[in-house]
N, C-alpha and C positions, 0 to 999 in steps of 0.2 A: 605237078609243077616240075619242071627243070631250072639249075641256074648256069646263066650264059655261061659256057666257057673261058670265056679273055676275063668275065669281072671275076671267077678263081683264080684268076692267073692275077690278076692284077691284086690282087687280095693277099696269094702269096706271094706276093711279091714284095709288096708293101710290109706287112709284118716282119717280113729275113733282111730285109729293109736295115728295118727300123731297133729288132729284136733280137736280129740274128740267128734265129730257131731255123735248124732246119724243114726242109719239106713236111718229113714225113709229122713230123708234131705240130705244122698249121695246117694239113689235111687228117689228121686227126678228132680237135678242135670240127668242134658242129657251127651247123651253119653261122649260126644264133653270136656262140661266144666268139668268132671268127669272124663277124662285123661288129662286136662290141670292141675286141681289142682292135680295128682298125679307127674306130671312132676313136677311142681314146687317144691310142700314135694319136690323130691328126689334133686332135686337140691339143697334147702336147707339141705339137708343133707348133702353132698358130699360137700359141700363151713365148713358146719362147722366139720363133718370129718378132711378134711384139713388144719382149725383155732389151732387144738389142738398139 
C-alpha cells in the first residue's frame, strides 16, 4: 500500500508551518509518528481558536 504523495506534502507542510522543522526532519519520522504530530498540532490549533 502506498501513501498518497499529496497527503505526505500536506502533512509535511502542516508540521513545518507549526513546528518549523526541516523537510528532512519531518520525512525521517515514521508514518505513524508523523500522523500523531499532525493530530496533536490540530488539537493545539483547535484549542487555541476556542480560547479566543
